[in-house]
Structure formats: structure tokens, C-alpha cells
N, C-alpha and C positions, 0 to 999 in steps of 0.2 A: 823447845817445842818441836814436835814432829811435823814433817812437811804438810800433812793433811790438816793440821789443826788451825790453819788460817782460813779455812773455808767456812763461810757463814752457815748457820743452821736455821731453817724455817720449819719448825716441827709441825708435822701434819696432824698430830693429835691422835693417831691410831693407838688403840689400847694394846697392852700385852695380853697374849692369849696362850693357853697351855698347849704344849706340843703333844699330840696324841700318841701315847705309848703303844697303841695297837697298830699304828702306821709306820712308826720308826722304831729302831732299837735304841733304847735309852741306857746309858752306862750307869748302872745301879749296883751298889750304893754309890752316890755321887762322890767322886774322889776328893773334892775340896771340902765337902761336908765331913768326910771321914777325918780330914786334917784338923777340923774344928773351925772352919771358916764361918764368920758370923752372918748367916743369912737371915737371922731374926724372923724365922717362920716363913720366909719367901722361898719359892722354888726356883732353882736354876733353869728348869725346863720350860721357860717361857720365851716368846719372841713377839715382835710386833706382827699384827695380822698380815700385812703385806709380805713380810719376810717369811712367815710360815707358809703362805700361799706359794711363794717361790720355792721353798724347800719341798713342798709336795710336787711341784713341777719337776724339780731335780730328780726326785725319786722316780717319776714317770720316765724321764730320759734314761735313768740308770736301768730300769726294767726293760727297756727296748733292747739292751745288750745282754743284761744279766737278770732274767726275770725273777729269780729267787733271792737275789742280793737285796740288802737294805742299807740305807744311810743310817749310820749309828751316831747318836748325839752325845758327845762328850760334855759339852758345856754350851750354854746359851746366855740368858740374862744373868748379869753379875752386878750386884750393888757395889757402890763405891767402897763400902767397908770391907767387902770380900776382895776387891781389887787390891786394897791396901794390905790386907792380910797375906794375899798370895805373892805380892811383890816382896814383902818382908821374908816370906818363906823361901822364895826363889833366891833371894840375896844370901840367906843363911846357908842354903844348899850349895851355892857357888863357893862361898867362903870355905866350907868344910871340904868340898871336892878338891880344892887347891891346897889343902893341908894348912890353912891359916887359922889363927886364933881370932875369933870375932871381937874379942876384947882388946886386941893389940894391933888392930889394923891402922896403918898410917893413912893420912888423908888421901894420898895418891892411890893407895891400894883400894880404899873404899870407893873412890871415884871410878877406878878401872872396873871394879866388879859391878857397880851400878850401871856403868855403860854396857857391860855384857848383858845384864838383866833387861835393860830397857831396849835392847835390840828386839826382844820378844814380848815383853810385858809393857803395857801402857802405863804412864804415870797416873796414879789415882787422884786425878785433879778434881777439885770441888767446883771449879769454875764452869758454869754452864756452857761457856763458849768452847771449852776444850774437854769434853767428856771422854773417858776411856770407851773404846768401841763397844765392849760388852755391856756397859751401863746404859746403852741406848736401846737395847733389845733388838738391834739390827745386825749383830755379829754372832756367829755360831761356829763352834769347833766340832768338826765331824770326821768320821772315818767310815769304813765299809765293813759289813759282816756278810759272810757267804750264806749259802742255802742251809748250812748247819748251825747258823748263828755264831760262827767263829770269826773273830776279827781277821780281816785280810791284812797281811803283813806289808807295812809301808816302809820298812827299813829303819825306822826310828820311832820312839814313843812320842805322843803328844806332850808338848811343853819342854822337850829337851832343849837346853840352851847349847846349841852346837850347829856348825855348818850343815850337819846332816839333816837338819830341819828344813833347809831351803828346798822349795818345791822341785827344783831341777838338779839337786845334788848328785843323783845317780845317773843323770841323762847320758853322760859320755863314758860310763864305765863299761869295760869289755866283759866284766863278770856277769854270767847269766842270772845269778841270783839278784844282783844289783839291777839288772835290766828289768826283772820282774817287779822289783820295788817301784821303779820309775813308771812302768806300765800301770800299776795299781794306782799310783798318785795321779796319773793322767786320766784314768777312768773316773776317779772322784772329781777332779777339777773340771773335766769336760761336762759332766752332768750338772755341776753347780753353775758353771759359766753359761751353759745353755739356758739356764733359768734366770739369768741376769745378775748372778753374784760375781763379785770380784774377789780375787785371792790375795791374801797378805803376801808381800814379796819375800818374807823370811820364814813363813810357816806353811807347810803343806796342808795343814788341817783347818786353817782359819779362813772363813769366807764371810763376806759382808754384803749388805744390800740396803742402800739408802742413807748410810751414815757418812761422816766426813771422809773416812778412808775410801769408801766406795766412790764418793764424789771425786776425790783426788785421782784415784786409779782410772776412772772412766771419763775424766775431763768434764765434769759437771761444775756449774758455778755455785750451786748450793747443795747442802744436805737436807733431807726432810725428816730425819730422826735425830733427836737430841736425847739428853739424859732423862731417864725415867726415875722419878723419886721413889 
């Protein structure tokens, strides 16, 4: 179990609502759908109503500094079947990146690679007490686009299984380019945190509001968003 999964959930019953594409930049076509993830006709661009309200507030905070920039939505609601598909995909990618044969992995090699994957991907648990964050509609993966609609460079891509994904990875670098990456990450984080979101400790792009991870990171006794069927 991850440390946030012991927190009880008292779901408030808010519905999932569509993220308006005219207000935010949506990453289209959706990258997981392109890989064949089984959404079964459901859209990834949905969030709980309160989370979407917070996202709109974050955009307002962003516009106070950068009036023509937008928050770009990479991923939001994720059914359990998609979580399972993406964990398997990430595992296979890690195996191949290390030059290993997936058919010849030893038990220890398999466990080591799974440990690497689960630093960034939640277990696709079917237990309603331990839902993956994205399955609650309360987690969102975001970045920024500038006034020309071009993605702002954060120094590493979303979903990279690497220390570079940690929010403060570039904080102490003397390299000016690396300092710019850190500044961009801070701009995003500050806008989201002002709107009540908490940031995943290992991922510069992942923010949540109201789920178990949020409750754990903000010292709350309960979460109010659980798994959405």
C-alpha cells in the first residue's frame, strides 16, 4: 500500500463533468487512447465538479502572471481498466529500456521493475478503499502552453519514469536552461496550489484535490472523492 491509502473515503457524491475545451488546452488526440487504452466510450477529459472549479481558479491565478498562457490537460479521469493497461505498458517500456527480455525476467528483476513503475503509477486496485487517484475524478495531469499554444518546456515529458520527473529536480542546477525548467514548474505548481490542489511528490505534472493523496498531503482525516464506476 501507498502511504495515502489508509485514509478513509467519505464520497460526497459529486458527478463527473466535462472539462471545457474552450477554457483549457486539451492534449488531443489523447495519448493513452492512441496506445489503445480501453476507455469503453468514456472520455478522459472529465473531473469531479469541485475539482473542475478548482482548475478554473488555477487558470485565473495563472492569468494574473501570464494572461495568454493556458493550463493544458494531459489526463484526468481514468477508469481502472485504463490504469491496468497503462501500468502494463509502462512495465513493458521499462523492461525494453533496460535491454531485458520480458519473457526471461527473473522474479527479482520483475519486482525491481515493478517497484520503479509504482513510484509513478498507482496500483490498479479494484478495492473501493484504495482507488487509483485518477479513478476518482479528483486527479489531473497538467502542463502549460504559451500564447502561441506551444507547450512550455518543463525539462522532462509527462509520465517519464525518472528522477527528472520530481518537481524540484532542477532546483539547484547552475545551468540556466535547467533553471528555466524549474521556474516553469513553479509557475504551474503555484497556480494549482493557490487553487487548493496538492502536488504528487514524484511528479511535476500530477495534482489532486479531495482524494486520498490530497488528504494525506494536506493532513486531512478523510478524503471526499472515491472511485467513480
